[in-house]
Backbone as a chain_set.jsonl record, in Angstrom:
{"seq": "MGRLKFIMSEKEKDSGARFIDLNVESKLRDKKIEKDTGAHYVDLHVGAKLREKRREKGVSQDELAKAVDLTFQQVQKYEKGLNRISCSKLHDFAKYLKTDIRYFFQGLDDVFYPFAENTSYSLGEVDFDFNKGDINAEIVELVKAFKSIKDPKIRYNILNLVKSLAWH", "coords": {"N": [[-77.273, 59.47, 6.694], [-78.14, 56.857, 8.764], [-77.835, 56.182, 12.314], [-75.596, 53.732, 13.614], [-76.537, 50.774, 15.167], [-75.497, 48.802, 17.716], [-75.788, 45.478, 18.512], [-75.751, 42.959, 20.9], [-76.163, 39.748, 22.027], [-77.165, 38.411, 25.257], [-75.935, 35.97, 25.727], [-73.687, 36.151, 24.038], [-72.383, 38.294, 25.258], [-71.774, 37.166, 27.759], [-70.101, 35.087, 26.966], [-67.898, 36.361, 26.076], [-67.614, 36.95, 23.422], [-66.196, 38.159, 20.387], [-67.341, 39.289, 18.176], [-69.862, 41.4, 16.749], [-73.231, 41.669, 15.915], [-74.466, 43.77, 13.433], [-77.052, 46.05, 13.331], [-78.284, 47.996, 11.148], [-79.908, 50.902, 11.102], [-80.415, 52.658, 8.968], [-80.144, 50.976, 6.805], [-82.307, 49.263, 7.108], [-84.315, 51.13, 6.801], [-83.816, 51.884, 4.15], [-84.375, 49.45, 2.865], [-87.105, 49.296, 3.352], [-87.953, 51.52, 1.906], [-87.255, 50.673, -0.692], [-88.889, 48.401, -0.886], [-91.467, 49.488, -0.558], [-91.604, 51.501, -2.525], [-90.068, 50.802, -4.707], [-87.75, 52.111, -5.215], [-84.418, 52.468, -6.229], [-81.103, 52.186, -4.875], [-79.243, 53.774, -6.228], [-80.853, 55.631, -7.54], [-81.9, 56.912, -5.305], [-79.548, 58.006, -4.265], [-78.654, 59.721, -6.38], [-80.836, 61.449, -6.498], [-80.669, 62.615, -3.954], [-78.242, 63.942, -4.223], [-78.953, 65.764, -6.194], [-80.808, 67.362, -4.795], [-79.055, 68.333, -2.829], [-77.21, 69.869, -4.389], [-78.969, 71.71, -5.568], [-79.916, 73.106, -3.329], [-77.485, 74.111, -2.408], [-76.924, 75.944, -4.412], [-78.919, 77.714, -3.948], [-81.426, 77.54, -5.142], [-84.88, 77.195, -5.695], [-87.239, 74.431, -5.638], [-89.294, 74.922, -7.398], [-88.2, 76.902, -9.11], [-86.116, 75.424, -10.291], [-87.606, 73.421, -11.527], [-89.123, 74.879, -13.44], [-87.03, 75.798, -15.03], [-86.157, 73.511, -16.321], [-88.361, 72.59, -17.57], [-90.405, 71.177, -16.062], [-92.719, 70.074, -13.469], [-92.83, 71.27, -10.071], [-93.485, 69.223, -8.402], [-92.571, 66.967, -9.722], [-89.824, 67.368, -9.569], [-89.551, 67.11, -6.81], [-90.139, 64.36, -6.549], [-87.984, 63.277, -7.981], [-85.868, 64.113, -6.327], [-86.369, 62.668, -4.024], [-85.88, 60.181, -4.922], [-87.905, 58.683, -5.894], [-88.79, 58.667, -8.497], [-87.044, 57.817, -11.442], [-84.384, 59.632, -12.902], [-84.065, 60.704, -16.162], [-81.377, 60.422, -18.549], [-81.146, 62.656, -20.23], [-82.586, 64.573, -18.791], [-81.102, 64.696, -16.45], [-78.806, 65.765, -17.502], [-79.825, 68.283, -18.213], [-80.362, 69.288, -15.63], [-77.756, 69.381, -14.563], [-76.566, 71.223, -16.273], [-78.122, 73.564, -15.81], [-77.649, 73.944, -13.079], [-75.022, 74.404, -13.169], [-72.925, 72.453, -12.91], [-70.743, 69.621, -13.032], [-71.837, 66.667, -14.591], [-71.018, 64.344, -13.429], [-70.994, 64.875, -10.753], [-73.4, 64.095, -9.553], [-73.093, 61.426, -9.145], [-71.02, 61.128, -7.444], [-69.386, 59.526, -4.805], [-70.668, 57.098, -5.039], [-69.046, 55.26, -6.56], [-66.818, 54.998, -4.888], [-67.803, 53.523, -2.825], [-69.228, 51.278, -3.846], [-67.701, 50.199, -5.915], [-64.843, 49.997, -5.241], [-62.364, 49.081, -6.186], [-62.323, 49.053, -8.924], [-61.003, 50.104, -11.38], [-58.558, 51.763, -11.172], [-55.704, 51.027, -9.253], [-54.213, 52.341, -7.401], [-54.335, 54.208, -4.495], [-54.959, 57.036, -2.448], [-54.844, 57.582, 0.946], [-55.456, 59.904, 2.791], [-52.72, 60.985, 4.527], [-51.343, 58.712, 4.066], [-50.076, 56.8, 1.536], [-50.877, 54.248, -0.715], [-49.711, 51.92, -3.004], [-51.009, 49.519, -4.695], [-49.926, 48.009, -6.681], [-47.227, 47.893, -6.208], [-46.772, 46.481, -3.959], [-47.057, 47.727, -1.472], [-48.456, 47.077, 0.891], [-49.769, 45.571, 3.887], [-50.401, 42.344, 5.453], [-52.723, 42.548, 6.978], [-54.228, 44.573, 5.751], [-54.696, 43.396, 3.271], [-56.259, 41.219, 4.087], [-58.484, 42.59, 5.104], [-59.433, 43.876, 2.768], [-60.038, 41.631, 1.151], [-62.083, 40.444, 2.681], [-63.959, 42.511, 2.659], [-64.493, 42.719, -0.099], [-65.771, 40.305, -0.462], [-68.311, 40.669, 0.433], [-71.442, 40.663, -0.803], [-73.755, 42.261, -0.982], [-74.362, 45.516, -1.938], [-75.321, 47.577, -0.333], [-74.715, 46.783, 2.248], [-71.924, 46.815, 2.055], [-71.601, 49.566, 1.688], [-72.554, 50.543, 4.172], [-70.75, 49.301, 5.938], [-68.335, 50.443, 5.089], [-68.811, 53.138, 5.758], [-69.015, 52.827, 8.529], [-66.388, 52.004, 9.172], [-64.983, 54.271, 8.314], [-66.029, 56.177, 10.109], [-65.082, 55.175, 12.528], [-62.357, 55.381, 12.11], [-61.789, 58.07, 12.25], [-62.155, 58.788, 14.847]], "CA": [[-76.937, 58.128, 7.123], [-78.645, 56.575, 10.102], [-76.853, 55.752, 13.305], [-75.409, 52.296, 13.721], [-76.99, 50.258, 16.444], [-74.753, 47.591, 18.007], [-76.598, 44.555, 19.295], [-75.043, 41.764, 21.338], [-77.035, 38.972, 22.903], [-76.62, 38.136, 26.595], [-75.04, 34.815, 25.581], [-72.439, 36.649, 23.464], [-71.725, 39.104, 26.281], [-71.244, 36.26, 28.772], [-69.043, 34.24, 26.419], [-66.757, 37.192, 25.679], [-67.521, 36.92, 21.962], [-65.544, 39.344, 19.844], [-68.063, 39.867, 17.054], [-71.118, 42.069, 17.071], [-74.15, 41.796, 14.79], [-74.831, 45.161, 13.197], [-78.399, 46.321, 12.863], [-78.13, 49.343, 10.636], [-81.243, 51.478, 10.936], [-80.578, 53.228, 7.633], [-80.322, 49.866, 5.876], [-83.694, 48.84, 7.24], [-85.125, 52.189, 6.212], [-83.645, 51.771, 2.705], [-85.118, 48.279, 2.406], [-88.518, 49.661, 3.376], [-88.164, 52.409, 0.768], [-87.241, 49.866, -1.902], [-90.061, 47.532, -0.888], [-92.677, 50.293, -0.711], [-91.614, 52.376, -3.697], [-89.262, 50.28, -5.792], [-86.613, 53.006, -5.431], [-83.099, 51.845, -6.243], [-80.174, 53.006, -4.095], [-78.609, 54.77, -7.092], [-81.844, 56.697, -7.718], [-81.938, 57.641, -4.035], [-78.299, 58.769, -4.156], [-78.663, 60.796, -7.376], [-81.845, 62.406, -6.047], [-80.128, 63.348, -2.802], [-77.21, 64.852, -4.735], [-79.669, 66.84, -6.879], [-81.317, 68.248, -3.739], [-77.891, 68.98, -2.222], [-76.679, 70.892, -5.301], [-80.0, 72.747, -5.714], [-79.878, 73.928, -2.11], [-76.19, 74.808, -2.397], [-77.024, 77.06, -5.359], [-79.994, 78.604, -3.518], [-82.499, 77.451, -6.128], [-86.063, 76.489, -5.181], [-87.716, 73.34, -6.491], [-90.116, 75.533, -8.439], [-87.288, 77.529, -10.078], [-85.438, 74.359, -11.027], [-88.612, 72.764, -12.365], [-89.421, 75.749, -14.587], [-85.834, 75.884, -15.877], [-85.99, 72.28, -17.108], [-89.681, 72.259, -18.106], [-91.061, 70.168, -15.227], [-93.457, 70.613, -12.33], [-92.027, 71.143, -8.859], [-93.777, 67.905, -7.831], [-91.671, 66.008, -10.363], [-88.506, 67.595, -8.96], [-89.634, 66.478, -5.484], [-90.047, 62.905, -6.732], [-86.604, 62.983, -8.347], [-85.006, 64.31, -5.166], [-86.634, 61.586, -3.068], [-85.524, 58.914, -5.546], [-89.13, 57.948, -6.201], [-88.785, 58.53, -9.952], [-85.707, 57.85, -12.029], [-84.091, 60.791, -13.736], [-83.515, 60.305, -17.458], [-80.056, 60.995, -18.838], [-81.301, 64.002, -20.787], [-83.038, 65.474, -17.725], [-79.953, 64.875, -15.567], [-77.959, 66.705, -18.233], [-80.45, 69.602, -18.043], [-80.135, 69.718, -14.242], [-76.336, 69.709, -14.411], [-76.319, 72.455, -17.03], [-78.753, 74.686, -15.112], [-76.993, 74.121, -11.778], [-73.609, 74.676, -13.479], [-72.086, 71.44, -12.275], [-70.398, 68.461, -13.847], [-72.84, 65.613, -14.422], [-70.446, 63.318, -12.542], [-71.277, 65.264, -9.369], [-74.557, 63.361, -9.042], [-72.694, 60.05, -8.85], [-69.896, 61.131, -6.507], [-69.638, 58.756, -3.592], [-71.119, 55.739, -5.351], [-67.926, 54.409, -6.958], [-65.954, 54.751, -3.742], [-68.429, 52.547, -1.94], [-69.674, 50.052, -4.482], [-66.686, 49.66, -6.809], [-63.618, 50.661, -4.803], [-61.146, 48.609, -6.848], [-62.752, 48.774, -10.283], [-60.013, 50.337, -12.426], [-57.281, 52.218, -10.644], [-55.329, 50.276, -8.058], [-53.438, 53.189, -6.503], [-55.256, 55.046, -3.739], [-54.386, 57.864, -1.406], [-55.654, 57.59, 2.157], [-54.949, 61.006, 3.599], [-51.268, 61.113, 4.477], [-50.774, 57.401, 3.785], [-50.291, 56.397, 0.154], [-50.682, 52.834, -1.009], [-49.703, 51.516, -4.398], [-51.257, 48.086, -4.635], [-49.106, 47.341, -7.684], [-45.84, 47.821, -5.744], [-46.693, 45.678, -2.746], [-46.967, 48.586, -0.289], [-49.549, 46.772, 1.812], [-49.463, 44.471, 4.79], [-51.361, 41.244, 5.448], [-53.977, 42.997, 7.59], [-54.97, 45.312, 4.733], [-55.139, 42.402, 2.293], [-57.354, 40.483, 4.719], [-59.63, 43.498, 5.162], [-59.935, 44.061, 1.406], [-60.669, 40.372, 0.725], [-63.347, 40.292, 3.41], [-64.877, 43.537, 2.159], [-64.9, 42.354, -1.458], [-66.636, 39.122, -0.44], [-69.671, 41.094, 0.783], [-72.15, 40.806, -2.079], [-74.787, 43.296, -0.926], [-73.723, 46.829, -1.988], [-75.755, 48.413, 0.798], [-73.926, 46.372, 3.412], [-70.584, 47.373, 1.836], [-71.723, 51.003, 1.939], [-72.674, 50.759, 5.616], [-69.485, 48.889, 6.564], [-67.345, 51.47, 4.779], [-69.099, 54.308, 6.591], [-68.663, 52.467, 9.9], [-64.926, 52.034, 9.276], [-64.574, 55.681, 8.231], [-66.367, 56.881, 11.356], [-64.175, 54.693, 13.57], [-61.001, 55.837, 11.798], [-61.642, 59.488, 12.561], [-62.424, 59.032, 16.275]], "C": [[-77.436, 57.94, 8.537], [-77.534, 56.168, 11.045], [-76.77, 54.238, 13.311], [-75.815, 51.852, 15.109], [-76.278, 48.923, 16.666], [-75.581, 46.712, 18.934], [-75.767, 43.327, 19.635], [-75.96, 41.032, 22.304], [-76.358, 38.755, 24.253], [-75.623, 36.98, 26.533], [-73.678, 35.263, 25.041], [-71.668, 37.482, 24.484], [-71.048, 38.211, 27.31], [-70.067, 35.444, 28.253], [-67.804, 35.036, 26.029], [-66.558, 37.206, 24.18], [-66.966, 38.243, 21.443], [-66.305, 39.962, 18.672], [-69.383, 40.446, 17.526], [-71.97, 42.077, 15.809], [-74.518, 43.261, 14.651], [-76.262, 45.229, 12.701], [-78.388, 47.767, 12.423], [-79.506, 49.907, 10.309], [-81.443, 52.029, 9.534], [-80.787, 52.13, 6.6], [-81.761, 49.378, 5.91], [-84.617, 49.867, 6.603], [-85.033, 52.109, 4.692], [-84.412, 50.58, 2.153], [-86.603, 48.586, 2.346], [-88.828, 50.56, 2.188], [-88.213, 51.596, -0.514], [-88.482, 48.999, -2.004], [-91.323, 48.331, -1.195], [-92.739, 51.023, -2.047], [-90.886, 51.802, -4.897], [-88.038, 51.14, -6.072], [-85.301, 52.24, -5.31], [-82.121, 52.763, -5.515], [-79.474, 54.06, -4.952], [-79.57, 55.936, -7.325], [-81.942, 57.554, -6.461], [-80.716, 58.546, -3.901], [-78.307, 59.966, -5.111], [-79.678, 61.867, -6.982], [-81.353, 63.255, -4.891], [-79.059, 64.344, -3.253], [-77.843, 66.023, -5.494], [-80.181, 67.855, -5.856], [-80.164, 69.041, -3.109], [-77.37, 70.123, -3.093], [-77.68, 72.03, -5.473], [-79.973, 73.695, -4.519], [-78.592, 74.74, -2.029], [-76.23, 76.048, -3.285], [-78.132, 78.043, -4.983], [-81.171, 78.649, -4.475], [-83.671, 76.685, -5.513], [-86.437, 75.349, -6.13], [-88.512, 73.905, -7.661], [-89.249, 76.172, -9.52], [-86.607, 76.474, -10.946], [-86.403, 73.683, -11.994], [-88.903, 73.587, -13.62], [-88.249, 75.793, -15.562], [-85.667, 74.664, -16.773], [-87.334, 71.731, -17.595], [-90.338, 71.069, -17.389], [-91.972, 70.868, -14.225], [-92.581, 70.457, -11.094], [-92.282, 69.793, -8.19], [-92.857, 66.833, -8.427], [-90.262, 66.15, -9.799], [-88.473, 66.957, -7.575], [-89.46, 64.968, -5.592], [-88.63, 62.491, -7.117], [-85.7, 63.061, -7.12], [-85.193, 63.222, -4.118], [-86.257, 60.223, -3.634], [-86.732, 58.085, -5.916], [-89.301, 57.732, -7.698], [-87.346, 58.598, -10.432], [-85.566, 59.06, -12.935], [-83.488, 60.29, -15.043], [-82.163, 60.982, -17.659], [-80.181, 62.423, -19.345], [-81.724, 65.0, -19.712], [-81.899, 65.729, -16.736], [-78.966, 65.862, -16.194], [-78.503, 68.125, -18.087], [-80.21, 70.153, -16.638], [-78.693, 70.183, -14.06], [-76.012, 71.038, -15.094], [-76.883, 73.665, -16.283], [-78.05, 74.991, -13.787], [-75.488, 74.372, -11.918], [-72.671, 73.736, -12.719], [-71.812, 70.319, -13.265], [-71.407, 67.353, -13.571], [-72.335, 64.5, -13.499], [-70.708, 63.618, -11.071], [-72.378, 64.397, -8.761], [-74.228, 61.915, -8.661], [-71.522, 59.975, -7.876], [-70.286, 60.387, -5.238], [-70.096, 57.342, -3.867], [-69.948, 54.823, -5.674], [-67.039, 54.049, -5.789], [-66.498, 53.634, -2.867], [-68.683, 51.229, -2.638], [-68.639, 49.42, -5.401], [-65.318, 50.215, -6.45], [-62.362, 50.238, -5.546], [-61.397, 48.332, -8.324], [-61.637, 48.947, -11.316], [-58.645, 50.655, -11.853], [-56.946, 51.435, -9.378], [-54.399, 51.059, -7.147], [-54.391, 54.157, -5.82], [-54.502, 55.84, -2.699], [-55.342, 57.892, -0.23], [-55.108, 58.665, 3.081], [-53.451, 61.131, 3.428], [-50.582, 59.797, 4.123], [-51.096, 57.019, 2.355], [-49.989, 54.916, -0.007], [-50.646, 52.666, -2.516], [-49.817, 50.008, -4.39], [-50.422, 47.32, -5.655], [-47.661, 47.161, -7.229], [-45.693, 47.038, -4.451], [-46.578, 46.481, -1.47], [-48.092, 48.327, 0.712], [-49.148, 45.628, 2.723], [-50.599, 43.451, 4.782], [-52.719, 41.656, 6.011], [-54.851, 43.738, 6.571], [-55.512, 44.351, 3.685], [-56.332, 41.63, 2.836], [-58.626, 41.331, 4.762], [-60.261, 43.671, 3.779], [-60.634, 42.8, 0.911], [-62.022, 40.18, 1.398], [-64.381, 41.279, 2.88], [-65.399, 43.165, 0.775], [-65.83, 41.15, -1.478], [-68.074, 39.457, -0.046], [-70.403, 41.417, -0.513], [-73.141, 41.966, -2.104], [-74.141, 44.681, -0.904], [-74.131, 47.742, -0.839], [-74.972, 48.061, 2.056], [-72.505, 46.912, 3.275], [-70.578, 48.872, 2.145], [-71.742, 51.286, 3.439], [-71.396, 50.382, 6.358], [-68.419, 49.954, 6.314], [-67.566, 52.717, 5.63], [-68.782, 54.047, 8.052], [-67.151, 52.579, 10.097], [-64.422, 53.477, 9.218], [-64.855, 56.412, 9.539], [-65.453, 56.442, 12.495], [-62.757, 55.219, 13.36], [-60.767, 57.279, 12.218], [-61.929, 59.804, 14.015], [-61.258, 58.602, 17.12]], "O": [[-77.182, 58.771, 9.409], [-76.425, 55.847, 10.616], [-77.755, 53.549, 13.045], [-75.471, 52.49, 16.104], [-76.448, 48.002, 15.868], [-76.018, 47.146, 20.0], [-75.15, 42.725, 18.756], [-76.466, 41.609, 23.266], [-75.142, 38.895, 24.381], [-74.591, 37.006, 27.204], [-72.639, 34.813, 25.524], [-70.443, 37.388, 24.567], [-69.903, 38.449, 27.695], [-69.14, 35.141, 29.004], [-66.774, 34.454, 25.687], [-65.447, 37.449, 23.708], [-67.24, 39.307, 21.998], [-65.951, 41.05, 18.218], [-69.939, 40.045, 18.548], [-71.485, 42.452, 14.741], [-74.845, 43.92, 15.637], [-76.632, 44.536, 11.754], [-78.474, 48.67, 13.255], [-80.178, 49.462, 9.379], [-82.525, 51.887, 8.964], [-81.519, 52.321, 5.629], [-82.361, 49.113, 4.869], [-85.591, 49.508, 5.942], [-86.046, 52.248, 4.006], [-85.034, 50.679, 1.095], [-87.286, 48.187, 1.404], [-89.854, 50.385, 1.531], [-89.105, 51.794, -1.34], [-89.067, 48.872, -3.079], [-92.152, 47.904, -1.998], [-93.813, 51.149, -2.635], [-91.078, 52.286, -6.013], [-87.352, 50.921, -7.07], [-85.114, 51.454, -4.381], [-82.288, 53.982, -5.531], [-79.143, 55.134, -4.451], [-79.156, 57.095, -7.311], [-82.054, 58.777, -6.544], [-80.825, 59.699, -3.482], [-78.006, 61.089, -4.707], [-79.406, 63.06, -7.118], [-81.588, 64.463, -4.848], [-78.979, 65.455, -2.73], [-77.334, 67.143, -5.446], [-80.009, 69.061, -6.031], [-80.271, 70.246, -2.884], [-77.118, 71.22, -2.593], [-77.285, 73.195, -5.52], [-80.004, 74.915, -4.673], [-78.603, 75.906, -1.633], [-75.642, 77.077, -2.953], [-78.275, 79.087, -5.619], [-81.837, 79.677, -4.604], [-83.475, 75.646, -4.884], [-86.001, 75.317, -7.281], [-88.409, 73.414, -8.785], [-89.521, 76.01, -10.71], [-86.529, 76.608, -12.167], [-86.054, 73.407, -13.142], [-88.926, 73.051, -14.728], [-88.448, 75.822, -16.776], [-85.101, 74.765, -17.862], [-87.438, 70.567, -17.982], [-90.763, 70.099, -18.017], [-91.994, 72.096, -14.141], [-91.689, 69.61, -11.067], [-91.412, 69.269, -7.494], [-92.422, 65.915, -7.732], [-89.582, 65.149, -9.576], [-87.479, 66.333, -7.204], [-88.718, 64.367, -4.816], [-88.128, 61.474, -6.639], [-84.867, 62.182, -6.899], [-84.25, 62.894, -3.398], [-86.304, 59.22, -2.922], [-86.599, 56.9, -6.222], [-89.887, 56.736, -8.124], [-86.533, 59.348, -9.892], [-86.499, 59.455, -13.634], [-82.514, 59.537, -15.034], [-81.852, 61.986, -17.018], [-79.417, 63.3, -18.943], [-81.274, 66.146, -19.719], [-81.744, 66.845, -16.24], [-78.37, 66.687, -15.501], [-77.739, 69.064, -17.862], [-79.895, 71.331, -16.47], [-78.437, 71.239, -13.481], [-75.277, 71.866, -14.555], [-76.199, 74.679, -16.14], [-77.879, 76.154, -13.421], [-74.775, 74.53, -10.926], [-71.768, 74.161, -11.998], [-72.568, 70.108, -14.213], [-71.786, 67.135, -12.42], [-73.127, 63.802, -12.867], [-70.651, 62.717, -10.234], [-72.298, 64.01, -7.595], [-74.989, 61.264, -7.945], [-71.079, 58.882, -7.522], [-71.364, 60.59, -4.679], [-69.932, 56.466, -3.018], [-69.856, 53.725, -5.126], [-66.555, 52.921, -5.7], [-65.738, 52.892, -2.245], [-68.386, 50.169, -2.087], [-68.696, 48.215, -5.645], [-64.686, 50.853, -7.291], [-61.376, 50.975, -5.537], [-60.748, 47.466, -8.91], [-61.355, 48.01, -12.063], [-57.692, 49.897, -12.033], [-57.813, 51.21, -8.533], [-53.847, 50.491, -6.205], [-55.165, 54.846, -6.484], [-53.516, 55.365, -2.135], [-56.524, 58.193, -0.395], [-54.387, 58.373, 4.035], [-52.961, 61.357, 2.322], [-49.371, 59.769, 3.905], [-52.268, 56.922, 1.991], [-48.988, 54.405, 0.494], [-51.483, 53.227, -3.222], [-48.848, 49.301, -4.113], [-50.229, 46.113, -5.513], [-46.936, 46.353, -7.809], [-44.593, 46.946, -3.907], [-46.056, 45.979, -0.474], [-48.618, 49.265, 1.311], [-48.292, 44.815, 2.375], [-51.641, 43.682, 4.168], [-53.752, 41.16, 5.562], [-56.067, 43.55, 6.535], [-56.66, 44.477, 3.258], [-57.31, 41.413, 2.12], [-59.717, 40.833, 4.486], [-61.483, 43.619, 3.64], [-61.707, 42.885, 0.315], [-62.994, 39.796, 0.748], [-65.542, 40.923, 2.678], [-66.594, 43.28, 0.503], [-66.605, 40.99, -2.421], [-68.961, 38.614, -0.178], [-70.024, 42.339, -1.234], [-73.339, 42.585, -3.149], [-73.436, 45.004, 0.051], [-73.349, 48.597, -0.423], [-74.61, 48.942, 2.836], [-71.933, 47.41, 4.245], [-69.658, 49.377, 2.787], [-71.028, 52.167, 3.917], [-71.001, 51.067, 7.302], [-67.683, 50.323, 7.229], [-66.613, 53.286, 6.16], [-68.325, 54.951, 8.751], [-66.688, 53.176, 11.069], [-63.538, 53.86, 9.984], [-64.018, 57.176, 10.021], [-65.089, 57.259, 13.341], [-62.039, 55.474, 14.327], [-59.633, 57.656, 12.513], [-61.949, 60.975, 14.392], [-61.302, 58.73, 18.344]]}, "num_chains": 1, "name": "protein.A"}
């Protein structure tokens, strides 16, 4: 994830404005990748998770490629998100790397579909049950604003910003 760059015009600084336009370098980089290669953010994510798991297991691209009947160049393209991984090939990767196929999608649901099915969430030591009314107006306002953001990449970047601020 790229660093967030906070930009405020001189006019905003002088006026004491409370909002800041975010220029997220990683978002710009992702847009360039999509424009240049047609890579989708899910393909990029799954490819990155494949690389992460391969490295964690100490397997080279060449070893992985041979195990699933590919060339190492194809594995490189998958890991960079340049080529989409078929379901059957993803299954082969998961089997060879001895991991659950869901591993490759971990992190996507939390960012892009945070309220899809389950409405009870644990936030560290603080538990919220949205069905029992254990939330205050500030949380409701934050969730409504977040849900109104249509671009999944912006939601992803905002969530990471909030997480980084919460832990500092």
